[in-house]
Short mmCIF file of the C-alpha atoms (twelve columns), coordinates in Angstrom:
data_MODEL
# 
_entry.id   MODEL 
# 
loop_
_atom_site.group_PDB 
_atom_site.id 
_atom_site.type_symbol 
_atom_site.label_atom_id 
_atom_site.label_alt_id 
_atom_site.label_comp_id 
_atom_site.label_asym_id 
_atom_site.label_seq_id 
_atom_site.Cartn_x 
_atom_site.Cartn_y 
_atom_site.Cartn_z 
_atom_site.pdbx_PDB_model_num 
ATOM 1   C CA . MET A 1   6.339   -108.047 19.290 1 
ATOM 2   C CA . LYS A 2   3.403   -110.240 18.289 1 
ATOM 3   C CA . THR A 3   0.332   -107.985 18.119 1 
ATOM 4   C CA . ILE A 4   -0.650  -104.622 16.661 1 
ATOM 5   C CA . GLU A 5   -1.719  -103.601 20.148 1 
ATOM 6   C CA . GLU A 6   1.934   -103.975 21.174 1 
ATOM 7   C CA . VAL A 7   2.932   -101.742 18.259 1 
ATOM 8   C CA . ILE A 8   0.526   -99.083  19.521 1 
ATOM 9   C CA . GLN A 9   1.936   -99.422  23.041 1 
ATOM 10  C CA . LYS A 10  5.469   -98.950  21.685 1 
ATOM 11  C CA . LEU A 11  4.360   -95.856  19.773 1 
ATOM 12  C CA . ASP A 12  2.878   -94.482  22.996 1 
ATOM 13  C CA . GLU A 13  6.307   -94.958  24.603 1 
ATOM 14  C CA . ILE A 14  7.989   -93.057  21.755 1 
ATOM 15  C CA . ILE A 15  5.437   -90.263  22.056 1 
ATOM 16  C CA . ALA A 16  6.051   -90.087  25.821 1 
ATOM 17  C CA . TRP A 17  9.830   -90.015  25.232 1 
ATOM 18  C CA . SER A 18  9.378   -87.235  22.681 1 
ATOM 19  C CA . ILE A 19  7.367   -85.181  25.154 1 
ATOM 20  C CA . ALA A 20  9.947   -85.713  27.893 1 
ATOM 21  C CA . ASN A 21  12.758  -84.714  25.531 1 
ATOM 22  C CA . LYS A 22  10.857  -81.991  23.645 1 
ATOM 23  C CA . SER A 23  11.647  -83.806  20.403 1 
ATOM 24  C CA . PRO A 24  9.859   -83.298  17.066 1 
ATOM 25  C CA . ILE A 25  10.339  -87.043  16.533 1 
ATOM 26  C CA . GLY A 26  6.971   -87.284  18.284 1 
ATOM 27  C CA . TYR A 27  5.165   -85.587  15.391 1 
ATOM 28  C CA . PHE A 28  5.544   -88.571  13.078 1 
ATOM 29  C CA . ALA A 29  4.989   -91.032  15.936 1 
ATOM 30  C CA . CYS A 30  1.541   -89.498  16.509 1 
ATOM 31  C CA . THR A 31  0.743   -89.724  12.808 1 
ATOM 32  C CA . TYR A 32  1.969   -93.302  12.610 1 
ATOM 33  C CA . LYS A 33  -0.112  -94.299  15.608 1 
ATOM 34  C CA . SER A 34  -3.187  -92.912  13.871 1 
ATOM 35  C CA . MET A 35  -2.308  -94.972  10.792 1 
ATOM 36  C CA . THR A 36  -1.795  -98.114  12.864 1 
ATOM 37  C CA . LEU A 37  -5.100  -97.698  14.694 1 
ATOM 38  C CA . ALA A 38  -6.862  -97.419  11.329 1 
ATOM 39  C CA . VAL A 39  -5.211  -100.604 10.061 1 
ATOM 40  C CA . LEU A 40  -6.152  -102.434 13.271 1 
ATOM 41  C CA . GLU A 41  -9.758  -101.300 12.881 1 
ATOM 42  C CA . GLY A 42  -9.725  -102.526 9.269  1 
ATOM 43  C CA . ILE A 43  -8.478  -105.943 10.359 1 
ATOM 44  C CA . LYS A 44  -11.134 -106.209 13.071 1 
ATOM 45  C CA . LYS A 45  -13.835 -105.283 10.553 1 
ATOM 46  C CA . LYS A 46  -12.462 -107.876 8.098  1 
ATOM 47  C CA . LYS A 47  -11.764 -105.307 5.387  1 
ATOM 48  C CA . PHE A 48  -8.689  -107.224 4.219  1 
ATOM 49  C CA . GLU A 49  -8.559  -110.475 2.270  1 
ATOM 50  C CA . ASP A 50  -6.226  -112.014 4.835  1 
ATOM 51  C CA . GLY A 51  -6.327  -110.421 8.273  1 
ATOM 52  C CA . LYS A 52  -3.560  -112.584 9.761  1 
ATOM 53  C CA . ARG A 53  -1.248  -111.726 6.891  1 
ATOM 54  C CA . MET A 54  -1.953  -108.039 7.412  1 
ATOM 55  C CA . VAL A 55  -0.975  -108.356 11.063 1 
ATOM 56  C CA . THR A 56  2.302   -109.927 9.920  1 
ATOM 57  C CA . LEU A 57  2.880   -107.071 7.475  1 
ATOM 58  C CA . ASP A 58  2.025   -104.424 10.049 1 
ATOM 59  C CA . LEU A 59  4.467   -105.933 12.550 1 
ATOM 60  C CA . ALA A 60  7.273   -106.180 9.994  1 
ATOM 61  C CA . PHE A 61  6.547   -102.617 8.884  1 
ATOM 62  C CA . ALA A 62  6.561   -101.241 12.436 1 
ATOM 63  C CA . ASN A 63  9.678   -103.127 13.479 1 
ATOM 64  C CA . ARG A 64  11.708  -101.430 10.754 1 
ATOM 65  C CA . TYR A 65  10.784  -98.043  12.238 1 
ATOM 66  C CA . PHE A 66  11.413  -99.152  15.820 1 
ATOM 67  C CA . GLU A 67  14.773  -100.676 14.905 1 
ATOM 68  C CA . ALA A 68  15.846  -97.558  13.002 1 
ATOM 69  C CA . LEU A 69  14.933  -95.274  15.907 1 
ATOM 70  C CA . GLU A 70  16.601  -97.497  18.498 1 
ATOM 71  C CA . ASN A 71  19.786  -97.690  16.428 1 
ATOM 72  C CA . TYR A 72  19.802  -93.932  15.919 1 
ATOM 73  C CA . GLN A 73  19.329  -93.234  19.616 1 
ATOM 74  C CA . ASN A 74  22.184  -95.622  20.441 1 
ATOM 75  C CA . ASN A 75  24.531  -94.139  17.831 1 
ATOM 76  C CA . LYS A 76  24.332  -97.247  15.673 1 
ATOM 77  C CA . LYS A 77  23.842  -97.342  11.918 1 
ATOM 78  C CA . CYS A 78  20.316  -97.023  10.571 1 
ATOM 79  C CA . SER A 79  19.028  -96.431  7.051  1 
ATOM 80  C CA . ASN A 80  20.033  -93.122  5.486  1 
ATOM 81  C CA . ALA A 81  16.421  -92.041  4.996  1 
ATOM 82  C CA . TRP A 82  15.640  -92.541  8.685  1 
ATOM 83  C CA . PHE A 83  18.913  -90.960  9.784  1 
ATOM 84  C CA . THR A 84  18.006  -87.862  7.758  1 
ATOM 85  C CA . ALA A 85  14.516  -87.757  9.290  1 
ATOM 86  C CA . PHE A 86  15.766  -88.191  12.854 1 
ATOM 87  C CA . GLU A 87  18.575  -85.657  12.433 1 
ATOM 88  C CA . ALA A 88  16.035  -83.155  11.101 1 
ATOM 89  C CA . ALA A 89  14.427  -83.139  14.551 1 
ATOM 90  C CA . LYS A 90  17.341  -80.883  15.571 1 
ATOM 91  C CA . ASN A 91  16.333  -78.301  12.946 1 
ATOM 92  C CA . LYS A 92  14.136  -75.709  14.637 1 
ATOM 93  C CA . ASP A 93  13.247  -74.025  11.347 1 
ATOM 94  C CA . LEU A 94  11.317  -76.953  9.846  1 
ATOM 95  C CA . LEU A 95  7.537   -76.988  9.800  1 
ATOM 96  C CA . ILE A 96  5.686   -79.640  11.755 1 
ATOM 97  C CA . MET A 97  4.373   -80.888  8.417  1 
ATOM 98  C CA . GLN A 98  7.934   -81.321  7.142  1 
ATOM 99  C CA . HIS A 99  8.848   -83.461  10.153 1 
ATOM 100 C CA . ILE A 100 5.790   -85.640  9.548  1 
ATOM 101 C CA . ILE A 101 6.492   -86.011  5.840  1 
ATOM 102 C CA . LEU A 102 10.122  -86.937  6.501  1 
ATOM 103 C CA . GLY A 103 8.823   -89.844  8.568  1 
ATOM 104 C CA . ILE A 104 6.234   -90.805  5.971  1 
ATOM 105 C CA . ASN A 105 8.905   -90.696  3.263  1 
ATOM 106 C CA . ALA A 106 11.270  -93.072  5.085  1 
ATOM 107 C CA . HIS A 107 8.537   -95.400  6.263  1 
ATOM 108 C CA . ILE A 108 6.579   -95.689  3.025  1 
ATOM 109 C CA . ASN A 109 9.147   -95.082  0.287  1 
ATOM 110 C CA . LEU A 110 11.569  -97.481  1.982  1 
ATOM 111 C CA . ASP A 111 10.048  -99.608  4.738  1 
ATOM 112 C CA . LEU A 112 6.649   -100.566 3.330  1 
ATOM 113 C CA . GLY A 113 7.882   -102.140 0.100  1 
ATOM 114 C CA . VAL A 114 10.749  -103.905 1.870  1 
ATOM 115 C CA . SER A 115 8.372   -105.287 4.491  1 
ATOM 116 C CA . ALA A 116 5.864   -106.491 1.896  1 
ATOM 117 C CA . ALA A 117 8.527   -108.432 -0.002 1 
ATOM 118 C CA . ALA A 118 9.971   -109.852 3.219  1 
ATOM 119 C CA . ILE A 119 6.756   -111.471 4.465  1 
ATOM 120 C CA . MET A 120 5.784   -113.087 1.137  1 
ATOM 121 C CA . PRO A 121 7.328   -116.129 -0.562 1 
ATOM 122 C CA . TYR A 122 9.764   -115.558 -3.412 1 
ATOM 123 C CA . ARG A 123 7.963   -114.042 -6.426 1 
ATOM 124 C CA . LYS A 124 4.556   -114.279 -4.694 1 
ATOM 125 C CA . VAL A 125 4.097   -110.670 -3.580 1 
ATOM 126 C CA . ASN A 126 1.306   -110.145 -6.151 1 
ATOM 127 C CA . LEU A 127 -0.957  -112.174 -3.859 1 
ATOM 128 C CA . LEU A 128 -0.689  -109.254 -1.443 1 
ATOM 129 C CA . GLN A 129 -1.599  -106.502 -3.896 1 
ATOM 130 C CA . ASN A 130 -5.275  -106.000 -3.029 1 
ATOM 131 C CA . ASP A 131 -4.591  -105.752 0.700  1 
ATOM 132 C CA . PHE A 132 -1.521  -103.632 0.031  1 
ATOM 133 C CA . ASN A 133 -3.715  -101.181 -1.856 1 
ATOM 134 C CA . LYS A 134 -6.167  -101.102 1.038  1 
ATOM 135 C CA . ILE A 135 -3.345  -100.178 3.416  1 
ATOM 136 C CA . ASN A 136 -2.403  -97.421  1.000  1 
ATOM 137 C CA . GLU A 137 -5.952  -96.083  1.233  1 
ATOM 138 C CA . VAL A 138 -5.344  -95.722  4.981  1 
ATOM 139 C CA . ILE A 139 -2.060  -93.946  4.279  1 
ATOM 140 C CA . ALA A 140 -3.683  -91.606  1.766  1 
ATOM 141 C CA . SER A 141 -6.255  -90.556  4.343  1 
ATOM 142 C CA . ILE A 142 -3.449  -89.154  6.494  1 
ATOM 143 C CA . ASN A 143 -3.182  -86.180  4.136  1 
ATOM 144 C CA . GLN A 144 -6.443  -84.617  5.256  1 
ATOM 145 C CA . LYS A 145 -5.948  -85.686  8.870  1 
ATOM 146 C CA . VAL A 146 -2.633  -83.858  8.992  1 
ATOM 147 C CA . GLN A 147 -4.140  -80.763  7.387  1 
ATOM 148 C CA . ASP A 148 -7.103  -80.792  9.794  1 
ATOM 149 C CA . SER A 149 -4.884  -81.226  12.848 1 
ATOM 150 C CA . LEU A 150 -2.449  -78.505  11.880 1 
ATOM 151 C CA . SER A 151 -5.225  -76.082  11.018 1 
ATOM 152 C CA . LYS A 152 -6.535  -76.337  14.565 1 
ATOM 153 C CA . ILE A 153 -3.393  -76.565  16.665 1 
ATOM 154 C CA . CYS A 154 -0.515  -74.920  14.833 1 
ATOM 155 C CA . TYR A 155 -1.372  -72.373  12.178 1 
ATOM 156 C CA . PRO A 156 -4.407  -71.261  10.147 1 
ATOM 157 C CA . ILE A 157 -4.234  -73.557  7.122  1 
ATOM 158 C CA . GLU A 158 -6.925  -71.611  5.274  1 
ATOM 159 C CA . LEU A 159 -4.922  -68.390  5.594  1 
ATOM 160 C CA . VAL A 160 -1.734  -70.128  4.494  1 
ATOM 161 C CA . ASP A 161 -3.610  -71.615  1.539  1 
ATOM 162 C CA . GLN A 162 -4.540  -68.103  0.478  1 
ATOM 163 C CA . ILE A 163 -1.011  -66.789  0.923  1 
ATOM 164 C CA . SER A 164 0.619   -69.731  -0.840 1 
ATOM 165 C CA . ASN A 165 -2.016  -70.501  -3.490 1 
ATOM 166 C CA . GLY A 166 -1.980  -74.085  -2.243 1 
ATOM 167 C CA . GLN A 167 1.806   -74.424  -2.316 1 
ATOM 168 C CA . ASP A 168 1.846   -75.650  1.289  1 
ATOM 169 C CA . ASN A 169 0.184   -78.890  0.152  1 
ATOM 170 C CA . VAL A 170 2.807   -79.682  -2.486 1 
ATOM 171 C CA . ILE A 171 5.199   -81.512  -0.179 1 
ATOM 172 C CA . LEU A 172 2.474   -83.551  1.504  1 
ATOM 173 C CA . ASP A 173 0.637   -84.484  -1.692 1 
ATOM 174 C CA . PHE A 174 3.862   -85.350  -3.503 1 
ATOM 175 C CA . ALA A 175 5.258   -87.461  -0.678 1 
ATOM 176 C CA . ILE A 176 2.119   -89.547  -0.203 1 
ATOM 177 C CA . SER A 177 1.120   -90.027  -3.854 1 
ATOM 178 C CA . LYS A 178 4.621   -90.845  -5.077 1 
ATOM 179 C CA . ALA A 179 5.440   -92.996  -2.063 1 
ATOM 180 C CA . ARG A 180 2.386   -95.180  -2.672 1 
ATOM 181 C CA . GLN A 181 3.603   -95.926  -6.191 1 
ATOM 182 C CA . THR A 182 7.224   -96.380  -5.167 1 
ATOM 183 C CA . SER A 183 6.499   -98.739  -2.278 1 
ATOM 184 C CA . TRP A 184 4.691   -101.286 -4.475 1 
ATOM 185 C CA . ALA A 185 7.362   -101.063 -7.191 1 
ATOM 186 C CA . THR A 186 9.948   -101.770 -4.485 1 
ATOM 187 C CA . ALA A 187 7.958   -104.776 -3.270 1 
ATOM 188 C CA . ILE A 188 7.750   -106.208 -6.806 1 
ATOM 189 C CA . ILE A 189 11.458  -105.737 -7.520 1 
ATOM 190 C CA . LEU A 190 12.589  -107.233 -4.219 1 
ATOM 191 C CA . SER A 191 10.144  -110.135 -4.427 1 
ATOM 192 C CA . ASN A 192 11.543  -111.112 -7.814 1 
ATOM 193 C CA . SER A 193 15.167  -110.826 -6.714 1 
ATOM 194 C CA . ILE A 194 17.219  -113.569 -5.117 1 
ATOM 195 C CA . ASN A 195 18.207  -113.042 -1.513 1 
ATOM 196 C CA . PHE A 196 21.853  -112.070 -1.893 1 
ATOM 197 C CA . ILE A 197 20.940  -109.195 -4.257 1 
ATOM 198 C CA . ARG A 198 18.225  -107.746 -2.033 1 
ATOM 199 C CA . PRO A 199 20.470  -105.788 0.386  1 
ATOM 200 C CA . SER A 200 22.016  -103.858 -2.517 1 
ATOM 201 C CA . LEU A 201 18.579  -103.109 -3.931 1 
ATOM 202 C CA . VAL A 202 17.335  -101.949 -0.531 1 
ATOM 203 C CA . ASN A 203 20.348  -99.621  -0.325 1 
ATOM 204 C CA . MET A 204 19.406  -98.143  -3.703 1 
ATOM 205 C CA . VAL A 205 15.843  -97.517  -2.546 1 
ATOM 206 C CA . ASP A 206 17.178  -96.043  0.690  1 
ATOM 207 C CA . ASN A 207 19.411  -93.641  -1.245 1 
ATOM 208 C CA . ALA A 208 16.488  -92.542  -3.415 1 
ATOM 209 C CA . ALA A 209 14.321  -91.938  -0.320 1 
ATOM 210 C CA . THR A 210 17.171  -89.962  1.222  1 
ATOM 211 C CA . LEU A 211 17.290  -87.647  -1.793 1 
ATOM 212 C CA . ILE A 212 13.563  -87.038  -1.380 1 
ATOM 213 C CA . ALA A 213 14.125  -86.338  2.331  1 
ATOM 214 C CA . ARG A 214 16.751  -83.727  1.513  1 
ATOM 215 C CA . ASN A 215 14.354  -82.058  -0.916 1 
ATOM 216 C CA . ILE A 216 11.695  -82.009  1.799  1 
ATOM 217 C CA . ILE A 217 14.122  -80.259  4.124  1 
ATOM 218 C CA . ILE A 218 15.291  -77.788  1.505  1 
ATOM 219 C CA . SER A 219 11.755  -77.432  0.084  1 
ATOM 220 C CA . THR A 220 12.865  -76.415  -3.388 1 
ATOM 221 C CA . LYS A 221 9.244   -76.143  -4.541 1 
ATOM 222 C CA . THR A 222 8.254   -73.703  -1.806 1 
ATOM 223 C CA . PRO A 223 9.787   -70.199  -1.631 1 
ATOM 224 C CA . PRO A 224 11.904  -69.640  1.537  1 
ATOM 225 C CA . GLN A 225 9.970   -66.511  2.441  1 
ATOM 226 C CA . LEU A 226 6.733   -68.517  2.378  1 
ATOM 227 C CA . LEU A 227 8.212   -71.173  4.673  1 
ATOM 228 C CA . LYS A 228 9.255   -68.475  7.132  1 
ATOM 229 C CA . LYS A 229 5.765   -66.989  7.011  1 
ATOM 230 C CA . MET A 230 4.191   -70.387  7.597  1 
ATOM 231 C CA . LYS A 231 6.617   -71.085  10.452 1 
ATOM 232 C CA . SER A 232 5.616   -67.813  12.102 1 
ATOM 233 C CA . PHE A 233 2.041   -69.133  12.394 1 
ATOM 234 C CA . GLU A 234 3.120   -72.330  14.133 1 
ATOM 235 C CA . SER A 235 3.341   -72.919  17.843 1 
ATOM 236 C CA . ARG A 236 6.971   -73.455  18.826 1 
ATOM 237 C CA . ASP A 237 5.947   -75.377  21.934 1 
ATOM 238 C CA . VAL A 238 6.962   -78.902  20.887 1 
ATOM 239 C CA . VAL A 239 5.518   -80.549  23.987 1 
ATOM 240 C CA . LYS A 240 2.145   -78.872  23.600 1 
ATOM 241 C CA . ASN A 241 2.032   -79.680  19.884 1 
ATOM 242 C CA . ILE A 242 2.762   -83.365  20.457 1 
ATOM 243 C CA . GLN A 243 0.214   -83.575  23.263 1 
ATOM 244 C CA . ILE A 244 -2.500  -82.088  21.072 1 
ATOM 245 C CA . LEU A 245 -1.601  -84.302  18.096 1 
ATOM 246 C CA . ALA A 246 -1.610  -87.357  20.354 1 
ATOM 247 C CA . PHE A 247 -4.952  -86.387  21.856 1 
ATOM 248 C CA . LYS A 248 -6.492  -85.829  18.416 1 
ATOM 249 C CA . GLU A 249 -5.455  -89.226  17.086 1 
ATOM 250 C CA . ASN A 250 -6.838  -90.864  20.234 1 
ATOM 251 C CA . GLN A 251 -10.158 -89.158  19.483 1 
ATOM 252 C CA . SER A 252 -10.194 -90.204  15.806 1 
# 
């Protein structure tokens, strides 16, 4: 895979597979495609200091997700954070937002920092910081996009906000804000570590992301009765939900 356009094509294939298999895995794939399109637009508009380097980062970033999903689907080992996210697709009680955040958690808390360190020379990742922060601005914008999409296709966000006093945003806000900090810290640590130590460090980051994933599934900060109430507002038609999410990101 040599271009971001190829990444987008691969995401389209995952979305199509998810529709064919009625799999919630497609929820994150739609969100990730929206993120990738925004990064591609930023590169075309020369918003980054080094556009070619950002293409390299985007490809490395995407390939970690594609490899994890392929390994999972073929019963091969993938990172624990991704395994937890993919396995959660079997859980019919999770909110669409939870499925999306599980993907964001694995991809940002684990994959983004690892990818950033991998594409830069030893101890030179600081050269990437400004562009890394710009990518994080794209990631941060997903928060409102997810809320807007869900409010129109799945359940009345405004009503849930009133019922929950804003508690429904806790998982999303926490995952994105903390992941942005964690991903850069991971990049710094890995960049300043010699190669033979890096796999052990990546495993540590993976384990930490997995703990976050389990908390997202259990939702310790949101009362169970509230989650059930929120779930009752959602459409349970996975295919329809994915199709609408995919259409919305194509229109963004």
